[in-house]
C-alpha positions as CSV (number, residue, x, y, z in Angstrom):
1,X,-10.1,144.4,263.8
2,X,-9.2,147.6,262.1
3,X,-11.3,148.7,259.2
4,X,-9.6,148.3,255.8
5,X,-8.9,151.6,254.1
6,X,-10.4,152.1,250.7
7,X,-8.0,151.8,247.7
8,X,-7.8,153.2,244.2
9,X,-9.3,149.9,243.0
10,X,-12.3,150.4,245.2
11,X,-12.9,153.9,243.9
12,X,-12.5,152.6,240.3
13,X,-15.0,149.8,240.8
14,X,-17.6,152.0,242.4
15,X,-17.2,154.7,239.7
16,X,-17.1,152.2,236.9
17,X,-13.8,153.4,235.5
18,X,-10.2,152.2,235.3
19,X,-7.6,152.8,238.0
20,X,-5.7,155.1,235.6
21,X,-8.8,157.3,235.3
22,X,-9.0,157.6,239.1
23,X,-5.3,158.5,239.1
24,X,-5.9,161.1,236.4
25,X,-8.8,162.6,238.4
26,X,-6.5,162.9,241.5
27,X,-3.5,164.2,239.7
28,X,-4.5,165.8,236.4
29,X,-8.3,166.4,236.6
30,X,-8.3,168.8,233.6
31,X,-7.7,166.0,231.2
32,X,-10.8,164.0,232.4
33,X,-14.3,164.7,231.0
34,X,-16.5,166.5,233.5
35,X,-19.2,163.7,233.9
36,X,-16.5,161.1,234.5
37,X,-14.6,163.3,236.9
38,X,-17.8,164.0,238.9
39,X,-18.6,160.3,239.1
40,X,-15.1,159.5,240.4
41,X,-15.2,162.4,242.9
42,X,-18.5,161.1,244.2
43,X,-17.1,157.6,244.6
44,X,-14.1,159.1,246.5
45,X,-16.4,161.0,248.8
46,X,-18.7,158.0,249.4
47,X,-15.8,155.7,250.3
48,X,-13.9,158.2,252.2
49,X,-10.8,157.5,250.1
50,X,-7.8,159.6,251.1
51,X,-5.1,159.8,248.4
52,X,-1.5,159.9,249.6
53,X,0.2,163.2,249.1
54,X,3.5,161.7,248.0
55,X,3.0,161.9,244.3
56,X,1.9,165.5,244.5
57,X,5.0,166.4,246.5
58,X,7.1,164.7,243.9
59,X,5.6,166.5,241.0
60,X,6.0,169.9,242.8
61,X,9.6,169.0,243.7
62,X,8.8,169.1,247.4
63,X,9.5,165.5,248.1
64,X,11.9,164.9,250.9
65,X,12.2,161.2,251.7
66,X,12.6,158.1,249.5
67,X,12.5,154.7,251.1
68,X,14.8,151.9,249.8
69,X,15.3,148.4,251.2
70,X,18.7,147.5,252.6
71,X,19.2,143.9,251.6
72,X,20.5,141.5,254.2
73,X,24.3,141.0,254.0
74,X,24.9,137.9,252.0
75,X,28.7,138.1,251.5
76,X,30.3,137.1,248.2
77,X,30.4,139.1,245.0
78,X,26.8,139.5,243.7
79,X,25.6,142.2,246.2
80,X,28.1,144.7,245.0
81,X,25.9,146.2,242.3
82,X,23.0,147.0,244.6
83,X,25.4,148.5,247.1
84,X,26.7,150.8,244.4
85,X,23.2,151.6,243.3
86,X,22.2,152.6,246.8
87,X,25.3,154.7,247.2
88,X,24.6,156.5,243.9
89,X,20.9,157.0,244.8
90,X,21.9,158.6,248.1
91,X,24.5,160.8,246.5
92,X,22.3,162.0,243.6
93,X,19.3,162.3,245.9
94,X,21.2,164.7,248.1
95,X,22.0,166.9,245.1
96,X,18.3,167.2,244.5
97,X,17.4,167.9,248.1
98,X,16.1,164.4,248.8
99,X,17.0,162.1,251.6
100,X,17.0,158.3,251.5
101,X,15.4,156.2,254.4
102,X,16.6,152.6,254.6
103,X,14.5,149.7,255.9
104,X,15.1,146.0,256.1
105,X,12.8,143.1,255.2
106,X,13.3,139.3,255.2
107,X,11.1,138.7,252.1
108,X,8.5,140.2,249.9
109,X,5.7,139.7,252.4
110,X,7.7,141.4,255.1
111,X,8.6,144.2,252.8
112,X,4.9,144.8,252.1
113,X,4.4,145.1,255.9
114,X,7.1,147.8,255.9
115,X,5.4,149.6,253.0
116,X,2.2,149.7,255.1
117,X,4.0,150.9,258.2
118,X,5.8,153.7,256.4
119,X,2.8,154.8,254.3
120,X,0.5,154.8,257.3
121,X,2.9,157.0,259.2
122,X,3.4,159.4,256.2
123,X,7.2,158.8,256.8
124,X,8.2,158.7,253.2
125,X,7.1,160.2,249.9
126,X,8.1,157.4,247.5
127,X,9.7,154.0,247.3
128,X,12.5,152.6,245.2
129,X,12.5,148.9,244.7
130,X,15.2,146.6,243.3
131,X,15.4,143.0,242.2
132,X,12.0,142.7,240.5
133,X,10.9,139.3,239.4
134,X,7.9,137.5,237.8
135,X,4.7,137.9,239.7
136,X,6.3,140.5,242.1
137,X,3.6,141.2,244.7
138,X,5.3,144.3,246.0
139,X,4.5,146.4,242.9
140,X,0.9,145.3,242.9
141,X,0.5,146.5,246.5
142,X,2.1,149.8,245.8
143,X,-0.2,150.4,242.8
144,X,-3.2,149.2,244.7
145,X,-2.5,151.7,247.5
146,X,-1.7,154.7,245.4
147,X,2.0,154.9,246.4
148,X,4.6,156.6,244.3
149,X,7.4,154.2,243.3
150,X,10.0,153.3,240.7
151,X,11.8,150.0,240.3
152,X,15.3,149.1,239.4
153,X,14.3,146.2,237.2
154,X,11.5,145.9,234.7
155,X,8.1,144.4,235.4
156,X,9.0,140.9,234.3
157,X,6.1,138.8,233.0
158,X,3.9,141.8,232.1
159,X,3.1,142.2,228.4
160,X,2.8,146.0,228.6
161,X,6.2,147.2,229.7
162,X,5.0,150.8,229.2
163,X,2.3,150.4,231.9
164,X,1.8,154.0,233.2
165,X,1.2,152.6,236.7
166,X,4.6,151.1,236.9
167,X,7.7,153.3,236.4
168,X,10.9,151.4,236.0
169,X,14.6,151.7,235.0
170,X,16.6,148.7,233.9
171,X,19.9,147.8,232.3
172,X,19.8,146.2,228.9
173,X,21.5,142.9,229.7
174,X,20.7,141.5,226.2
175,X,22.7,144.3,224.6
176,X,25.5,144.1,227.1
177,X,26.1,140.3,226.6
178,X,25.8,140.7,222.8
179,X,28.4,143.3,222.8
180,X,30.7,141.2,225.0
181,X,30.5,138.4,222.5
182,X,31.2,140.7,219.6
183,X,34.2,142.2,221.4
184,X,35.6,138.7,222.1
185,X,35.2,137.7,218.5
186,X,36.8,140.9,217.3
187,X,39.8,140.0,219.3
188,X,40.1,136.6,217.7
189,X,37.8,134.3,219.6
190,X,35.4,132.2,217.5
191,X,33.4,129.8,219.6
192,X,32.2,131.8,222.6
193,X,30.5,129.7,225.2
194,X,28.0,131.0,227.9
195,X,27.4,130.3,231.5
196,X,24.2,131.6,232.9
197,X,21.6,130.9,235.6
198,X,18.8,128.3,235.3
199,X,15.9,129.5,233.1
200,X,13.1,131.4,234.7
201,X,15.1,134.3,235.8
202,X,14.0,137.3,233.7
203,X,17.4,139.0,234.0
204,X,19.3,135.8,233.3
205,X,17.1,134.9,230.4
206,X,17.7,138.3,228.8
207,X,21.5,138.0,229.2
208,X,21.5,134.5,227.6
209,X,19.3,135.9,224.7
210,X,22.1,138.4,224.0
211,X,24.6,135.6,223.7
212,X,22.3,133.6,221.4
213,X,21.7,136.7,219.1
214,X,25.4,137.4,218.8
215,X,26.3,133.7,218.1
216,X,23.6,133.2,215.6
217,X,24.7,136.4,213.8
218,X,28.2,134.7,213.6
219,X,26.7,131.7,211.9
220,X,26.1,129.2,214.8
221,X,22.8,127.4,214.6
222,X,20.6,126.3,217.5
223,X,21.9,122.7,217.5
224,X,25.5,123.9,218.0
225,X,24.5,126.5,220.6
226,X,22.8,123.8,222.7
227,X,26.2,122.4,223.4
228,X,27.9,125.7,224.1
229,X,25.8,127.0,226.9
230,X,25.5,125.8,230.5
231,X,23.3,126.9,233.5
232,X,24.4,127.0,237.1
233,X,23.1,128.6,240.3
234,X,25.0,131.7,241.5
235,X,28.3,130.8,243.1
236,X,32.0,130.6,242.3
237,X,32.1,126.8,242.8
238,X,29.0,126.5,240.6
239,X,30.6,128.6,237.9
240,X,33.8,126.5,238.0
241,X,31.8,123.2,237.7
242,X,29.7,124.6,234.8
243,X,32.8,125.7,232.9
244,X,34.5,122.3,233.4
245,X,31.3,120.5,232.1
246,X,31.0,122.9,229.2
247,X,34.6,122.6,228.0
248,X,34.5,118.8,228.4
249,X,31.4,118.7,226.1
250,X,32.7,121.3,223.7
251,X,36.5,121.6,223.7
252,X,36.5,124.0,220.7
253,X,35.2,126.8,222.9
254,X,37.9,129.5,223.0
255,X,36.2,132.2,225.2
256,X,33.4,132.4,227.7
257,X,30.8,135.0,228.7
258,X,29.1,134.6,232.1
259,X,25.8,136.1,233.5
260,X,27.6,137.4,236.5
261,X,31.1,138.1,237.8
262,X,30.6,135.3,240.4
263,X,30.2,132.7,237.6
264,X,32.9,134.3,235.6
265,X,35.4,134.0,238.5
266,X,34.5,130.3,238.8
267,X,35.1,129.9,235.0
268,X,38.5,131.6,235.3
269,X,39.5,129.2,238.1
270,X,38.4,126.3,236.0
271,X,40.4,127.4,232.9
272,X,43.4,128.6,234.9
273,X,43.1,131.9,233.0
274,X,43.9,130.3,229.7
275,X,40.7,131.5,228.0
276,X,39.3,135.0,227.9
277,X,36.3,135.3,230.2
278,X,33.8,138.2,230.4
279,X,31.6,138.6,233.4
280,X,28.6,140.9,234.2
281,X,28.4,143.6,236.8
282,X,32.0,144.9,236.8
283,X,32.4,144.3,240.5
284,X,35.5,145.2,242.5
285,X,36.5,141.6,242.2
286,X,36.5,141.8,238.4
287,X,38.7,144.9,238.7
288,X,41.0,143.4,241.3
289,X,41.5,140.1,239.5
290,X,41.7,141.7,236.2
291,X,39.0,140.0,234.1
292,X,36.6,141.7,231.7
293,X,33.1,142.5,232.6
294,X,29.9,144.3,231.6
295,X,29.4,147.5,233.6
296,X,25.8,148.4,234.5
297,X,26.4,152.1,234.8
298,X,24.6,152.4,238.1
299,X,25.2,156.1,238.4
300,X,23.0,156.6,235.3
301,X,20.5,154.1,236.7
302,X,20.1,156.1,239.9
303,X,19.7,159.4,238.1
304,X,17.1,157.8,235.8
305,X,15.2,156.4,238.8
306,X,15.0,159.9,240.4
307,X,13.9,161.5,237.1
308,X,11.1,159.0,236.9
309,X,10.0,159.6,240.5
310,X,9.5,163.3,239.6
311,X,7.3,162.2,236.7
312,X,5.1,159.8,238.7
313,X,1.4,160.7,238.3
314,X,1.9,163.0,235.3
315,X,-0.5,161.8,232.6
316,X,1.9,162.8,229.9
317,X,4.6,160.5,231.3
318,X,2.8,157.3,230.3
319,X,4.4,155.1,227.7
320,X,8.1,155.6,226.8
321,X,8.7,158.3,229.4
322,X,7.6,155.9,232.1
323,X,10.6,153.7,231.8
324,X,14.3,153.9,231.0
325,X,16.5,151.2,229.5
326,X,20.2,151.9,230.1
327,X,22.7,150.6,227.7
328,X,25.7,149.0,229.6
329,X,29.3,149.1,228.5
330,X,31.8,146.3,228.2
331,X,35.1,146.8,230.1
332,X,37.8,144.7,228.5
333,X,40.8,143.8,230.6
334,X,43.8,141.5,230.3
335,X,44.0,138.9,233.0
336,X,46.4,140.4,235.6
337,X,48.9,138.7,237.9
338,X,46.3,138.6,240.7
339,X,44.7,135.7,238.8
340,X,47.5,133.5,240.1
341,X,46.0,133.8,243.6
342,X,42.7,132.1,242.5
343,X,44.1,129.2,240.5
């Protein structure tokens, strides 16, 4: 059985310091007190720990390759955002002299195996992850093994969102949905309903929170809002069924906001286009059919991810500089004639 390679955590435990202190000794030794630095260096020597060179190459702008997972083709609407993000990352990376290596993985465990393979072979300098979730084991593995990475998606479930070990960029779904509701109300709608995903999804919960904020600001109390929101799994048929249930329970609803364009399309089919509907993601389907949607500005997300990668390992990048929250924009459209095709 191959011998397990020592990790940053092993060094920290032996030296009696935090993992961040070990990182500082490796990347910014001048900021660490000499006795502490000597203790960490002794632990590194005793364990035979070999830090990866990726963060150093990134800081000196000599990084060449970034690894990104290519998700399995699932069809439908929802994968369009990650496709656009990947395209923007490749395009903007080329402008900075970086190349993007694609890999596939069936699940998180398989993706960690890919991390190990790519890291052991020194094939990449950094990783970009997408679709983070509560208790995501991928980020823990990357931190534990001293790999440079940034995520498209915040570290859900972690109290300290400014953790200097986890660099991330995300889109502020709460703000996007809140502005969508405000735009609908400014155009005459009063009772704006919401169709989201079942609770427990960090992204979905944030988007629902934006709807709640906007509607409470408009004078709707919690009891009334309980009848104006519905949850459904991702899918056009699910969105249609949720909209029908919602409108049957609360016929005074005169507009809808959905957590995704997939659910929004289902709501449009359910209402026959009679009510204004705003989706989320501004997919090609939203543009083709002609319904409103919240645009995630993935070009800005990709640029921010690359900026953060260049900051990985710098002590001064801890805190606010270690993450970016991008404000989305609401694209309002009138339902076009293509809507007749989906009725």
